[in-house]
C-alpha positions, 0 to 999 in steps of 0.5 A: 505804166509808170516806174519809180526807182527808190534809193535809200542811203545813209553815210555811204557817199561812194555807194550812193554815187555808184548807184546814181550813176548806174540809174542815170546811165540807163538807156531807158529813162522813163521813170521817176527817181526818189532818194531818201537819205537818213541825214548823212554826215559824210558829204552825201547831202552835199552830193544830192544838192549838187545833183538835184536835177537828177532826182524827182524827189530827194530828202536828207533828214534823220529817220528811224532806220532803213525800213522807215526810210523805205516807207518814206520812199513809198509815200513819195512815189507816184509809180505803178511799180516800185524798185528799191535800188539802195546805195552801193547796188546798181543795175547789171548793165546800162541797157537792162531796164530797156531790155526788161521793161516789157516784162512788167505785165501787171503782176503784183510782184515781178522778180529777176535774178541777181548778181551777188558780189562778196569781195573777190567772189561773185555769182548769179543768184537764181530764184524759183518760178513757183513760190511757197511757204517752205521756200520763204523759210530758207530764202527771200526775194531780192529787193534790188531785182524785184518790181512791186506794184505800189498798190500791193503795199496797201494790201500787205502793209508797208515795211515793219519799221521796228525790225532791223533785218528781215522786214523785206522778207516779212513783206514778201512772205506776207504778200505771197503766203497770206495775201495771195499777191500775183507774181512772175519770175523773169529769168534775166539778171537785173541788178548787182548786190554787194554783200557787206560784213554785217551778214557774218556778224554774230549779233546780226544773225541773232537779230535775224533769227529772233525777228524771223521767229517772231513773224513765224510764231505770231502769223504762221503758227499753224503752218509751223505745226504742219512743217514740224510734222513734215520734217518728222516724216522726212527724217523717218523716210531718210532713215528708212532709205539708209536701212540695210534691211530695207535696201536688201528687201528692195534689192530682192524685189520685196519692196519698191524703191522709194 
């Protein structure tokens, strides 16, 4: 089994250095390393040239955005499993690959926990062992902590390049809910992810909302109808639970608690 680690970078030299250092410091080194830079003008290209011996493949050229760059990384990868660790993010520890490589046991998607850092705050984000459509309505899987078999991209298609925000979410919901790709959850922390200011930007939230709705309405309209019914029944049930008359009938033994 061969592993490819892919780093996407654009004008984030400090983050790129942090990511490359984390990857090259791993005690397990049996992997291919691919770096796709979007034609940075901040010194990233000079850094990549000076450290070319650390990469199996690297390029610095203009692209159409992050998802186009990720797709370019997929094309240049030769690994059975791919991991996207983009500039600024890094592995949780120097030994984390060695400790967890045995968990890559053949499933199409294998995901781990993620350390999330936002300014002074940090926490460990955990994920469910069982994935469902309703889960993906509110969350996604962490690409810095998820190994994806390369063959999955031929079954599910690569990342949608005209999306700006949620193409990785689209990939995961399509893979799990539409294409029934096998998966496994490993309850270990693999990587560290830094939240930037963009997530609190109103324009970002609007783009995310529009892109998600496009996916759901075009590809999952039947699911959404069922979901509307479930939400309606859930609201009815919650209202009944709050009813004083219903609670009195339960207390008197005329109804069972629900």
